[in-house]
N, CA and C atoms of all chains as a GROMACS GRO file, in nm:
protein
  612
    1MET      N    1   9.916  11.483  10.251
    1MET     CA    2   9.825  11.393  10.173
    1MET      C    3   9.753  11.468  10.058
    2ASN      N    4   9.746  11.404   9.944
    2ASN     CA    5   9.672  11.468   9.829
    2ASN      C    6   9.528  11.440   9.850
    3ARG      N    7   9.449  11.552   9.881
    3ARG     CA    8   9.306  11.538   9.913
    3ARG      C    9   9.227  11.489   9.790
    4ALA      N   10   9.281  11.512   9.668
    4ALA     CA   11   9.208  11.468   9.550
    4ALA      C   12   9.188  11.319   9.549
    5PHE      N   13   9.276  11.247   9.620
    5PHE     CA   14   9.271  11.098   9.617
    5PHE      C   15   9.207  11.044   9.745
    6ALA      N   16   9.154  11.136   9.824
    6ALA     CA   17   9.092  11.082   9.952
    6ALA      C   18   8.967  11.002   9.918
    7LEU      N   19   8.948  10.897   9.992
    7LEU     CA   20   8.824  10.814   9.976
    7LEU      C   21   8.703  10.895  10.006
    8PRO      N   22   8.604  10.902   9.917
    8PRO     CA   23   8.486  10.982   9.944
    8PRO      C   24   8.406  10.932  10.067
    9ALA      N   25   8.371  11.026  10.148
    9ALA     CA   26   8.295  10.989  10.273
    9ALA      C   27   8.159  10.925  10.244
   10ALA      N   28   8.104  10.958  10.122
   10ALA     CA   29   7.974  10.912  10.083
   10ALA      C   30   7.967  10.765  10.066
   11ILE      N   31   8.083  10.700  10.035
   11ILE     CA   32   8.077  10.549  10.009
   11ILE      C   33   8.130  10.473  10.127
   12VAL      N   34   8.119  10.527  10.250
   12VAL     CA   35   8.153  10.453  10.366
   12VAL      C   36   8.044  10.346  10.391
   13LEU      N   37   8.091  10.217  10.406
   13LEU     CA   38   7.996  10.109  10.424
   13LEU      C   39   7.976  10.077  10.575
   14THR      N   40   7.853  10.059  10.616
   14THR     CA   41   7.833  10.022  10.752
   14THR      C   42   7.736   9.896  10.753
   15PRO      N   43   7.792   9.777  10.721
   15PRO     CA   44   7.709   9.659  10.718
   15PRO      C   45   7.682   9.612  10.862
   16SER      N   46   7.578   9.537  10.872
   16SER     CA   47   7.544   9.475  11.006
   16SER      C   48   7.649   9.369  11.028
   17HIS      N   49   7.655   9.323  11.153
   17HIS     CA   50   7.758   9.217  11.189
   17HIS      C   51   7.730   9.090  11.107
   18PHE      N   52   7.601   9.065  11.086
   18PHE     CA   53   7.570   8.938  11.015
   18PHE      C   54   7.613   8.951  10.861
   19THR      N   55   7.581   9.068  10.806
   19THR     CA   56   7.620   9.094  10.664
   19THR      C   57   7.769   9.076  10.646
   20ALA      N   58   7.841   9.142  10.739
   20ALA     CA   59   7.989   9.134  10.734
   20ALA      C   60   8.041   8.991  10.745
   21ALA      N   61   7.972   8.917  10.833
   21ALA     CA   62   8.011   8.774  10.851
   21ALA      C   63   7.985   8.691  10.731
   22VAL      N   64   7.873   8.718  10.659
   22VAL     CA   65   7.839   8.639  10.537
   22VAL      C   66   7.932   8.677  10.426
   23LEU      N   67   7.966   8.805  10.412
   23LEU     CA   68   8.066   8.855  10.311
   23LEU      C   69   8.195   8.779  10.336
   24PHE      N   70   8.236   8.783  10.460
   24PHE     CA   71   8.368   8.721  10.500
   24PHE      C   72   8.366   8.574  10.464
   25ALA      N   73   8.256   8.512  10.499
   25ALA     CA   74   8.244   8.361  10.470
   25ALA      C   75   8.247   8.336  10.317
   26LEU      N   76   8.184   8.425  10.238
   26LEU     CA   77   8.181   8.401  10.093
   26LEU      C   78   8.323   8.416  10.035
   27PHE      N   79   8.392   8.521  10.072
   27PHE     CA   80   8.521   8.537  10.010
   27PHE      C   81   8.622   8.432  10.054
   28ALA      N   82   8.619   8.406  10.182
   28ALA     CA   83   8.716   8.310  10.238
   28ALA      C   84   8.685   8.166  10.179
   29SER      N   85   8.554   8.138  10.165
   29SER     CA   86   8.524   8.003  10.110
   29SER      C   87   8.570   7.985   9.964
   30VAL      N   88   8.554   8.096   9.883
   30VAL     CA   89   8.602   8.089   9.744
   30VAL      C   90   8.750   8.064   9.740
   31VAL      N   91   8.830   8.133   9.819
   31VAL     CA   92   8.975   8.118   9.817
   31VAL      C   93   9.013   7.978   9.865
   32PHE      N   94   8.952   7.935   9.979
   32PHE     CA   95   8.979   7.803  10.033
   32PHE      C   96   8.948   7.696   9.931
   33ALA      N   97   8.834   7.708   9.866
   33ALA     CA   98   8.795   7.601   9.764
   33ALA      C   99   8.896   7.589   9.653
   34ILE      N  100   8.933   7.708   9.600
   34ILE     CA  101   9.024   7.712   9.485
   34ILE      C  102   9.164   7.655   9.521
   35THR      N  103   9.211   7.694   9.639
   35THR     CA  104   9.343   7.659   9.676
   35THR      C  105   9.361   7.522   9.743
   36GLN      N  106   9.253   7.470   9.798
   36GLN     CA  107   9.266   7.341   9.872
   36GLN      C  108   9.220   7.217   9.795
   37ARG      N  109   9.148   7.237   9.683
   37ARG     CA  110   9.102   7.124   9.606
   37ARG      C  111   9.144   7.135   9.460
   38GLU      N  112   9.150   7.021   9.389
   38GLU     CA  113   9.199   7.025   9.253
   38GLU      C  114   9.095   7.031   9.149
   39THR      N  115   8.997   6.943   9.154
   39THR     CA  116   8.894   6.939   9.047
   39THR      C  117   8.782   7.044   9.074
   40VAL      N  118   8.712   7.083   8.966
   40VAL     CA  119   8.603   7.179   8.979
   40VAL      C  120   8.496   7.129   9.077
   41HIS      N  121   8.462   7.001   9.056
   41HIS     CA  122   8.355   6.933   9.140
   41HIS      C  123   8.395   6.944   9.291
   42ASP      N  124   8.518   6.906   9.318
   42ASP     CA  125   8.560   6.911   9.462
   42ASP      C  126   8.573   7.053   9.509
   43GLN      N  127   8.610   7.143   9.425
   43GLN     CA  128   8.614   7.286   9.464
   43GLN      C  129   8.476   7.341   9.501
   44VAL      N  130   8.382   7.314   9.418
   44VAL     CA  131   8.247   7.364   9.447
   44VAL      C  132   8.196   7.301   9.579
   45ARG      N  133   8.211   7.174   9.594
   45ARG     CA  134   8.170   7.107   9.708
   45ARG      C  135   8.233   7.157   9.835
   46TYR      N  136   8.367   7.172   9.831
   46TYR     CA  137   8.442   7.221   9.948
   46TYR      C  138   8.403   7.363   9.978
   47GLY      N  139   8.392   7.439   9.877
   47GLY     CA  140   8.356   7.589   9.892
   47GLY      C  141   8.224   7.594   9.964
   48LEU      N  142   8.120   7.521   9.918
   48LEU     CA  143   7.991   7.526   9.985
   48LEU      C  144   7.997   7.473  10.126
   49GLN      N  145   8.082   7.372  10.151
   49GLN     CA  146   8.099   7.319  10.280
   49GLN      C  147   8.161   7.422  10.374
   50CYS      N  148   8.260   7.488  10.326
   50CYS     CA  149   8.325   7.597  10.409
   50CYS      C  150   8.224   7.706  10.436
   51PHE      N  151   8.149   7.751  10.333
   51PHE     CA  152   8.047   7.859  10.354
   51PHE      C  153   7.945   7.824  10.458
   52VAL      N  154   7.900   7.703  10.452
   52VAL     CA  155   7.794   7.654  10.548
   52VAL      C  156   7.859   7.648  10.692
   53MET      N  157   7.979   7.603  10.695
   53MET     CA  158   8.049   7.596  10.828
   53MET      C  159   8.072   7.734  10.890
   54PHE      N  160   8.116   7.832  10.805
   54PHE     CA  161   8.135   7.965  10.847
   54PHE      C  162   8.002   8.026  10.904
   55VAL      N  163   7.905   8.021  10.817
   55VAL     CA  164   7.775   8.083  10.857
   55VAL      C  165   7.710   8.008  10.972
   56GLY      N  166   7.722   7.877  10.963
   56GLY     CA  167   7.671   7.794  11.082
   56GLY      C  168   7.743   7.831  11.209
   57GLY      N  169   7.868   7.856  11.196
   57GLY     CA  170   7.949   7.896  11.316
   57GLY      C  171   7.900   8.025  11.374
   58VAL      N  172   7.856   8.116  11.286
   58VAL     CA  173   7.802   8.246  11.330
   58VAL      C  174   7.682   8.224  11.416
   59PHE      N  175   7.592   8.136  11.369
   59PHE     CA  176   7.465   8.112  11.436
   59PHE      C  177   7.499   8.043  11.570
   60VAL      N  178   7.588   7.947  11.571
   60VAL     CA  179   7.619   7.870  11.695
   60VAL      C  180   7.678   7.969  11.800
   61ALA      N  181   7.775   8.050  11.750
   61ALA     CA  182   7.841   8.147  11.842
   61ALA      C  183   7.737   8.245  11.892
   62GLY      N  184   7.645   8.286  11.805
   62GLY     CA  185   7.542   8.378  11.851
   62GLY      C  186   7.453   8.320  11.957
   63TRP      N  187   7.409   8.196  11.946
   63TRP     CA  188   7.326   8.131  12.048
   63TRP      C  189   7.407   8.109  12.173
   64VAL      N  190   7.539   8.074  12.159
   64VAL     CA  191   7.625   8.060  12.278
   64VAL      C  192   7.628   8.187  12.359
   65MET      N  193   7.651   8.296  12.288
   65MET     CA  194   7.663   8.426  12.357
   65MET      C  195   7.529   8.464  12.420
   66TRP      N  196   7.414   8.423  12.353
   66TRP     CA  197   7.281   8.456  12.409
   66TRP      C  198   7.265   8.374  12.537
   67LEU      N  199   7.308   8.252  12.540
   67LEU     CA  200   7.300   8.169  12.662
   67LEU      C  201   7.388   8.224  12.775
   68LEU      N  202   7.509   8.270  12.736
   68LEU     CA  203   7.600   8.325  12.839
   68LEU      C  204   7.548   8.453  12.896
   69ARG      N  205   7.474   8.527  12.820
   69ARG     CA  206   7.426   8.659  12.860
   69ARG      C  207   7.308   8.642  12.957
   70ARG      N  208   7.238   8.531  12.950
   70ARG     CA  209   7.116   8.513  13.033
   70ARG      C  210   7.145   8.508  13.182
   71MET      N  211  11.433   5.816  10.149
   71MET     CA  212  11.536   5.894  10.071
   71MET      C  213  11.504   5.896   9.930
   72ALA      N  214  11.474   5.787   9.876
   72ALA     CA  215  11.451   5.771   9.729
   72ALA      C  216  11.334   5.860   9.693
   73ASN      N  217  11.228   5.867   9.779
   73ASN     CA  218  11.114   5.950   9.750
   73ASN      C  219  11.151   6.099   9.756
   74SER      N  220  11.230   6.132   9.852
   74SER     CA  221  11.264   6.280   9.863
   74SER      C  222  11.350   6.326   9.752
   75SER      N  223  11.441   6.239   9.702
   75SER     CA  224  11.522   6.281   9.582
   75SER      C  225  11.436   6.291   9.459
   76ALA      N  226  11.337   6.198   9.451
   76ALA     CA  227  11.253   6.205   9.334
   76ALA      C  228  11.170   6.329   9.337
   77VAL      N  229  11.126   6.370   9.463
   77VAL     CA  230  11.047   6.498   9.474
   77VAL      C  231  11.138   6.616   9.429
   78LYS      N  232  11.266   6.615   9.477
   78LYS     CA  233  11.349   6.724   9.441
   78LYS      C  234  11.368   6.738   9.292
   79GLU      N  235  11.381   6.622   9.225
   79GLU     CA  236  11.393   6.625   9.080
   79GLU      C  237  11.270   6.675   9.012
   80ASN      N  238  11.152   6.631   9.056
   80ASN     CA  239  11.025   6.666   8.998
   80ASN      C  240  11.002   6.814   9.015
   81TYR      N  241  11.033   6.873   9.128
   81TYR     CA  242  11.002   7.005   9.160
   81TYR      C  243  11.131   7.101   9.158
   82ALA      N  244  11.211   7.073   9.060
   82ALA     CA  245  11.329   7.154   9.048
   82ALA      C  246  11.293   7.301   9.024
   83PRO      N  247  11.367   7.398   9.083
   83PRO     CA  248  11.340   7.538   9.067
   83PRO      C  249  11.353   7.582   8.926
   84SER      N  250  11.259   7.667   8.878
   84SER     CA  251  11.267   7.722   8.747
   84SER      C  252  11.239   7.872   8.758
   85VAL      N  253  11.249   7.940   8.643
   85VAL     CA  254  11.222   8.082   8.644
   85VAL      C  255  11.078   8.110   8.690
   86MET      N  256  10.989   8.026   8.646
   86MET     CA  257  10.847   8.043   8.684
   86MET      C  258  10.819   8.028   8.833
   87SER      N  259  10.899   7.937   8.891
   87SER     CA  260  10.884   7.914   9.039
   87SER      C  261  10.924   8.035   9.118
   88VAL      N  262  11.003   8.126   9.059
   88VAL     CA  263  11.038   8.247   9.128
   88VAL      C  264  10.946   8.361   9.083
   89VAL      N  265  10.921   8.372   8.961
   89VAL     CA  266  10.836   8.482   8.906
   89VAL      C  267  10.696   8.473   8.954
   90VAL      N  268  10.634   8.353   8.947
   90VAL     CA  269  10.498   8.337   8.979
   90VAL      C  270  10.464   8.384   9.122
   91PRO      N  271  10.536   8.340   9.229
   91PRO     CA  272  10.497   8.386   9.364
   91PRO      C  273  10.512   8.537   9.377
   92ALA      N  274  10.610   8.598   9.307
   92ALA     CA  275  10.625   8.742   9.319
   92ALA      C  276  10.508   8.818   9.258
   93VAL      N  277  10.464   8.769   9.133
   93VAL     CA  278  10.359   8.830   9.068
   93VAL      C  279  10.225   8.807   9.148
   94ALA      N  280  10.209   8.682   9.187
   94ALA     CA  281  10.086   8.650   9.267
   94ALA      C  282  10.075   8.734   9.394
   95TRP      N  283  10.184   8.765   9.458
   95TRP     CA  284  10.179   8.848   9.579
   95TRP      C  285  10.147   8.995   9.542
   96LEU      N  286  10.209   9.043   9.435
   96LEU     CA  287  10.193   9.181   9.394
   96LEU      C  288  10.050   9.208   9.345
   97ILE      N  289   9.997   9.122   9.266
   97ILE     CA  290   9.862   9.139   9.214
   97ILE      C  291   9.781   9.012   9.245
   98PRO      N  292   9.694   9.012   9.344
   98PRO     CA  293   9.617   8.893   9.379
   98PRO      C  294   9.552   8.825   9.260
   99GLY      N  295   9.569   8.697   9.240
   99GLY     CA  296   9.511   8.631   9.123
   99GLY      C  297   9.605   8.622   8.997
  100ALA      N  298   9.700   8.710   8.989
  100ALA     CA  299   9.780   8.726   8.868
  100ALA      C  300   9.874   8.603   8.853
  101GLY      N  301   9.908   8.541   8.966
  101GLY     CA  302   9.994   8.422   8.960
  101GLY      C  303   9.924   8.307   8.885
  102HIS      N  304   9.793   8.307   8.892
  102HIS     CA  305   9.715   8.204   8.826
  102HIS      C  306   9.689   8.248   8.680
  103PHE      N  307   9.673   8.378   8.662
  103PHE     CA  308   9.658   8.428   8.521
  103PHE      C  309   9.779   8.395   8.433
  104ILE      N  310   9.899   8.418   8.484
  104ILE     CA  311  10.017   8.396   8.400
  104ILE      C  312  10.041   8.244   8.375
  105GLN      N  313   9.970   8.162   8.446
  105GLN     CA  314   9.973   8.017   8.419
  105GLN      C  315   9.846   7.960   8.348
  106LYS      N  316   9.774   8.062   8.291
  106LYS     CA  317   9.651   8.036   8.210
  106LYS      C  318   9.541   7.967   8.290
  107ARG      N  319   9.537   7.989   8.423
  107ARG     CA  320   9.421   7.946   8.502
  107ARG      C  321   9.333   8.072   8.520
  108TRP      N  322   9.261   8.099   8.408
  108TRP     CA  323   9.182   8.220   8.401
  108TRP      C  324   9.069   8.229   8.504
  109ILE      N  325   8.988   8.130   8.516
  109ILE     CA  326   8.869   8.134   8.607
  109ILE      C  327   8.924   8.139   8.751
  110ARG      N  328   9.016   8.052   8.787
  110ARG     CA  329   9.070   8.055   8.921
  110ARG      C  330   9.131   8.189   8.959
  111GLY      N  331   9.207   8.244   8.863
  111GLY     CA  332   9.266   8.379   8.890
  111GLY      C  333   9.162   8.484   8.906
  112LEU      N  334   9.062   8.479   8.823
  112LEU     CA  335   8.957   8.581   8.829
  112LEU      C  336   8.880   8.574   8.961
  113LEU      N  337   8.848   8.453   9.003
  113LEU     CA  338   8.780   8.430   9.134
  113LEU      C  339   8.866   8.476   9.250
  114LEU      N  340   8.997   8.443   9.241
  114LEU     CA  341   9.085   8.481   9.353
  114LEU      C  342   9.103   8.638   9.354
  115MET      N  343   9.119   8.698   9.239
  115MET     CA  344   9.136   8.843   9.230
  115MET      C  345   9.010   8.913   9.282
  116ALA      N  346   8.894   8.868   9.239
  116ALA     CA  347   8.769   8.922   9.285
  116ALA      C  348   8.749   8.909   9.433
  117SER      N  349   8.773   8.791   9.485
  117SER     CA  350   8.752   8.767   9.627
  117SER      C  351   8.846   8.847   9.715
  118ILE      N  352   8.970   8.835   9.684
  118ILE     CA  353   9.077   8.911   9.770
  118ILE      C  354   9.064   9.056   9.750
  119GLY      N  355   9.049   9.103   9.624
  119GLY     CA  356   9.040   9.244   9.598
  119GLY      C  357   8.913   9.300   9.659
  120LEU      N  358   8.802   9.240   9.645
  120LEU     CA  359   8.675   9.292   9.698
  120LEU      C  360   8.682   9.298   9.853
  121MET      N  361   8.748   9.189   9.910
  121MET     CA  362   8.756   9.188  10.053
  121MET      C  363   8.840   9.305  10.107
  122PHE      N  364   8.949   9.335  10.036
  122PHE     CA  365   9.034   9.438  10.078
  122PHE      C  366   8.965   9.578  10.067
  123VAL      N  367   8.906   9.598   9.942
  123VAL     CA  368   8.837   9.728   9.920
  123VAL      C  369   8.718   9.750  10.010
  124LEU      N  370   8.635   9.642  10.038
  124LEU     CA  371   8.526   9.651  10.134
  124LEU      C  372   8.577   9.685  10.274
  125GLY      N  373   8.690   9.629  10.311
  125GLY     CA  374   8.751   9.660  10.436
  125GLY      C  375   8.786   9.814  10.448
  126LEU      N  376   8.844   9.864  10.339
  126LEU     CA  377   8.877  10.008  10.331
  126LEU      C  378   8.752  10.094  10.344
  127LEU      N  379   8.646  10.048  10.268
  127LEU     CA  380   8.520  10.132  10.268
  127LEU      C  381   8.442  10.122  10.401
  128MET      N  382   8.475  10.023  10.484
  128MET     CA  383   8.414  10.011  10.616
  128MET      C  384   8.501  10.094  10.717
  129GLN      N  385   8.590  10.173  10.664
  129GLN     CA  386   8.679  10.253  10.749
  129GLN      C  387   8.780  10.168  10.824
  130GLY      N  388   8.822  10.055  10.767
  130GLY     CA  389   8.923   9.970  10.839
  130GLY      C  390   9.058  10.042  10.839
  131GLN      N  391   9.137   9.996  10.933
  131GLN     CA  392   9.267  10.058  10.954
  131GLN      C  393   9.374   9.972  10.894
  132VAL      N  394   9.467  10.040  10.818
  132VAL     CA  395   9.585   9.965  10.759
  132VAL      C  396   9.703   9.984  10.854
  133TYR      N  397   9.761   9.872  10.892
  133TYR     CA  398   9.871   9.880  10.990
  133TYR      C  399  10.005   9.923  10.924
  134ARG      N  400  10.088   9.987  11.004
  134ARG     CA  401  10.225  10.026  10.954
  134ARG      C  402  10.329   9.938  11.023
  135PRO      N  403  10.443   9.927  10.960
  135PRO     CA  404  10.543   9.831  11.008
  135PRO      C  405  10.615   9.874  11.138
  136ASN      N  406  10.616  10.001  11.166
  136ASN     CA  407  10.699  10.052  11.280
  136ASN      C  408  10.617  10.113  11.394
  137SER      N  409  10.508  10.050  11.423
  137SER     CA  410  10.421  10.105  11.529
  137SER      C  411  10.475  10.079  11.671
  138GLY      N  412  10.553   9.963  11.682
  138GLY     CA  413  10.611   9.935  11.809
  138GLY      C  414  10.526   9.830  11.889
  139ASP      N  415  10.402   9.830  11.859
  139ASP     CA  416  10.310   9.734  11.936
  139ASP      C  417  10.312   9.595  11.863
  140VAL      N  418  10.330   9.486  11.946
  140VAL     CA  419  10.340   9.356  11.889
  140VAL      C  420  10.215   9.316  11.810
  141LEU      N  421  10.095   9.346  11.862
  141LEU     CA  422   9.973   9.312  11.790
  141LEU      C  423   9.959   9.394  11.661
  142ASP      N  424  10.006   9.520  11.664
  142ASP     CA  425  10.007   9.594  11.540
  142ASP      C  426  10.105   9.538  11.437
  143ILE      N  427  10.218   9.484  11.484
  143ILE     CA  428  10.314   9.424  11.384
  143ILE      C  429  10.248   9.298  11.325
  144LEU      N  430  10.177   9.220  11.406
  144LEU     CA  431  10.104   9.104  11.348
  144LEU      C  432   9.999   9.149  11.244
  145GLY      N  433   9.937   9.258  11.276
  145GLY     CA  434   9.834   9.312  11.183
  145GLY      C  435   9.904   9.351  11.048
  146PHE      N  436  10.020   9.411  11.064
  146PHE     CA  437  10.107   9.453  10.951
  146PHE      C  438  10.142   9.330  10.864
  147VAL      N  439  10.177   9.223  10.933
  147VAL     CA  440  10.217   9.103  10.856
  147VAL      C  441  10.096   9.048  10.780
  148GLY      N  442   9.978   9.058  10.832
  148GLY     CA  443   9.858   9.018  10.758
  148GLY      C  444   9.835   9.115  10.635
  149ASP      N  445   9.839   9.246  10.668
  149ASP     CA  446   9.811   9.345  10.563
  149ASP      C  447   9.909   9.337  10.448
  150ILE      N  448  10.037   9.313  10.473
  150ILE     CA  449  10.139   9.309  10.367
  150ILE      C  450  10.114   9.200  10.268
  151GLY      N  451  10.039   9.098  10.313
  151GLY     CA  452  10.009   8.985  10.218
  151GLY      C  453   9.931   9.029  10.097
  152ALA      N  454   9.861   9.144  10.110
  152ALA     CA  455   9.779   9.195   9.998
  152ALA      C  456   9.864   9.250   9.885
  153GLY      N  457   9.995   9.267   9.910
  153GLY     CA  458  10.092   9.311   9.811
  153GLY      C  459  10.060   9.445   9.753
  154GLY      N  460  10.029   9.448   9.622
  154GLY     CA  461  10.008   9.582   9.557
  154GLY      C  462   9.895   9.660   9.617
  155LEU      N  463   9.791   9.592   9.661
  155LEU     CA  464   9.678   9.663   9.724
  155LEU      C  465   9.722   9.737   9.849
  156TYR      N  466   9.814   9.681   9.923
  156TYR     CA  467   9.866   9.743  10.044
  156TYR      C  468   9.955   9.860  10.009
  157ILE      N  469  10.038   9.841   9.903
  157ILE     CA  470  10.128   9.943   9.863
  157ILE      C  471  10.052  10.068   9.813
  158VAL      N  472   9.944  10.046   9.730
  158VAL     CA  473   9.862  10.160   9.680
  158VAL      C  474   9.796  10.224   9.792
  159THR      N  475   9.740  10.146   9.882
  159THR     CA  476   9.667  10.199  10.002
  159THR      C  477   9.759  10.296  10.085
  160ARG      N  478   9.879  10.248  10.110
  160ARG     CA  479   9.972  10.328  10.188
  160ARG      C  480  10.013  10.451  10.108
  161ALA      N  481  10.036  10.437   9.977
  161ALA     CA  482  10.074  10.549   9.897
  161ALA      C  483   9.972  10.661   9.887
  162MET      N  484   9.839  10.612   9.892
  162MET     CA  485   9.736  10.707   9.886
  162MET      C  486   9.698  10.760  10.025
  163ASP      N  487   9.761  10.699  10.123
  163ASP     CA  488   9.735  10.740  10.262
  163ASP      C  489   9.583  10.705  10.304
  164TRP      N  490   9.532  10.594  10.249
  164TRP     CA  491   9.406  10.551  10.291
  164TRP      C  492   9.423  10.452  10.412
  165GLY      N  493   9.309  10.408  10.458
  165GLY     CA  494   9.321  10.310  10.570
  165GLY      C  495   9.358  10.373  10.703
  166GLN      N  496   9.306  10.495  10.729
  166GLN     CA  497   9.320  10.568  10.853
  166GLN      C  498   9.198  10.557  10.934
  167GLY      N  499   9.127  10.443  10.921
  167GLY     CA  500   8.995  10.431  10.984
  167GLY      C  501   8.998  10.446  11.130
  168ALA      N  502   8.871  10.486  11.179
  168ALA     CA  503   8.850  10.501  11.325
  168ALA      C  504   8.804  10.368  11.381
  169MET      N  505   8.888  10.308  11.469
  169MET     CA  506   8.855  10.176  11.527
  169MET      C  507   8.745  10.191  11.630
  170ALA      N  508   8.702  10.308  11.665
  170ALA     CA  509   8.600  10.322  11.759
  170ALA      C  510   8.465  10.266  11.714
  171HIS      N  511   8.444  10.267  11.574
  171HIS     CA  512   8.320  10.218  11.518
  171HIS      C  513   8.331  10.062  11.497
  172ALA      N  514   8.222   9.994  11.519
  172ALA     CA  515   8.221   9.849  11.499
  172ALA      C  516   8.260   9.814  11.359
  173THR      N  517   8.203   9.886  11.262
  173THR     CA  518   8.227   9.860  11.119
  173THR      C  519   8.381   9.885  11.083
  174GLY      N  520   8.438   9.977  11.152
  174GLY     CA  521   8.581  10.006  11.140
  174GLY      C  522   8.660   9.881  11.182
  175ASP      N  523   8.617   9.820  11.287
  175ASP     CA  524   8.685   9.693  11.334
  175ASP      C  525   8.666   9.584  11.238
  176TYR      N  526   8.544   9.569  11.185
  176TYR     CA  527   8.518   9.462  11.081
  176TYR      C  528   8.610   9.487  10.959
  177GLY      N  529   8.615   9.618  10.918
  177GLY     CA  530   8.693   9.653  10.801
  177GLY      C  531   8.845   9.623  10.820
  178THR      N  532   8.897   9.645  10.941
  178THR     CA  533   9.037   9.614  10.975
  178THR      C  534   9.053   9.464  10.957
  179LYS      N  535   8.966   9.391  11.006
  179LYS     CA  536   8.978   9.237  10.997
  179LYS      C  537   8.968   9.196  10.848
  180PHE      N  538   8.876   9.256  10.774
  180PHE     CA  539   8.865   9.220  10.635
  180PHE      C  540   9.004   9.244  10.560
  181ILE      N  541   9.067   9.359  10.589
  181ILE     CA  542   9.194   9.395  10.524
  181ILE      C  543   9.306   9.290  10.562
  182ILE      N  544   9.306   9.259  10.693
  182ILE     CA  545   9.412   9.160  10.735
  182ILE      C  546   9.388   9.023  10.671
  183VAL      N  547   9.257   8.978  10.672
  183VAL     CA  548   9.227   8.848  10.615
  183VAL      C  549   9.249   8.844  10.464
  184ALA      N  550   9.221   8.955  10.396
  184ALA     CA  551   9.245   8.958  10.249
  184ALA      C  552   9.392   8.932  10.229
  185GLY      N  553   9.481   8.996  10.304
  185GLY     CA  554   9.625   8.975  10.294
  185GLY      C  555   9.667   8.825  10.322
  186LEU      N  556   9.603   8.769  10.426
  186LEU     CA  557   9.633   8.627  10.462
  186LEU      C  558   9.582   8.530  10.350
  187LEU      N  559   9.465   8.559  10.298
  187LEU     CA  560   9.412   8.480  10.190
  187LEU      C  561   9.503   8.492  10.064
  188ASN      N  562   9.564   8.605  10.046
  188ASN     CA  563   9.655   8.621   9.926
  188ASN      C  564   9.781   8.540   9.949
  189PHE      N  565   9.826   8.522  10.077
  189PHE     CA  566   9.939   8.436  10.102
  189PHE      C  567   9.910   8.290  10.058
  190ILE      N  568   9.783   8.247  10.090
  190ILE     CA  569   9.743   8.113  10.050
  190ILE      C  570   9.740   8.104   9.894
  191SER      N  571   9.689   8.205   9.837
  191SER     CA  572   9.678   8.213   9.689
  191SER      C  573   9.826   8.206   9.626
  192VAL      N  574   9.917   8.275   9.689
  192VAL     CA  575  10.056   8.274   9.639
  192VAL      C  576  10.109   8.132   9.643
  193ALA      N  577  10.088   8.062   9.758
  193ALA     CA  578  10.135   7.926   9.777
  193ALA      C  579  10.072   7.831   9.668
  194ASP      N  580   9.942   7.854   9.641
  194ASP     CA  581   9.878   7.775   9.543
  194ASP      C  582   9.930   7.797   9.403
  195ALA      N  583   9.956   7.925   9.369
  195ALA     CA  584  10.014   7.956   9.240
  195ALA      C  585  10.161   7.892   9.229
  196TYR      N  586  10.233   7.895   9.334
  196TYR     CA  587  10.365   7.832   9.333
  196TYR      C  588  10.352   7.681   9.315
  197HIS      N  589  10.263   7.620   9.376
  197HIS     CA  590  10.248   7.473   9.360
  197HIS      C  591  10.213   7.439   9.220
  198ILE      N  592  10.131   7.523   9.154
  198ILE     CA  593  10.097   7.498   9.011
  198ILE      C  594  10.228   7.515   8.931
  199ALA      N  595  10.305   7.620   8.966
  199ALA     CA  596  10.424   7.650   8.886
  199ALA      C  597  10.531   7.538   8.888
  200ILE      N  598  10.540   7.470   9.008
  200ILE     CA  599  10.638   7.364   9.021
  200ILE      C  600  10.579   7.232   8.980
  201GLY      N  601  10.452   7.223   8.943
  201GLY     CA  602  10.388   7.107   8.896
  201GLY      C  603  10.332   7.013   9.002
  202LYS      N  604  10.328   7.065   9.125
  202LYS     CA  605  10.274   6.987   9.234
  202LYS      C  606  10.124   6.981   9.231
  203LYS      N  607  10.064   7.075   9.166
  203LYS     CA  608   9.913   7.084   9.156
  203LYS      C  609   9.878   7.115   9.010
  204GLN      N  610   9.766   7.066   8.964
  204GLN     CA  611   9.726   7.092   8.826
  204GLN      C  612   9.662   7.231   8.815
   0.00000   0.00000   0.00000
């Protein structure tokens, strides 16, 4: 391996689980919106809907796991 | 039958219907760029590209085709969807992340999903190329 091209260790990201989930939701929602709807209005609406569902799902799953752990 | 033959006529294969998916797979968003869907292409490129790069920076693992494990092969199928990003990553020998860390696991999933999202993007670019979508 050519060490000159190695990824610098200084820029290793360690986001929290929630931050990673929000980033995931953001990127996936953008792609879903663009590919699944035709007009800009529908794309914005569907993208927001997907984002809310993703992040809402994180909260619901979190509370379900909290209940299971009790 | 009348409908299916009409569909076949409307969506007849053209050079673009072959070139667009290939370009879209190789460079995420480029399939939309060459069809002058600039904003869509930019958003797709940014979303898929950032997701892949963030996955690498989280020490995510990039799967290889010949690991022998079925789950690893499925991971490879997801990863290969990222096209050029996957090829560059393998060429540079990046993506050797340690799965022992939680963030490494998140990163691995980010890389796989970036590839899968690019498959959807390729299909969308193809639909635009054959006139099925505006």
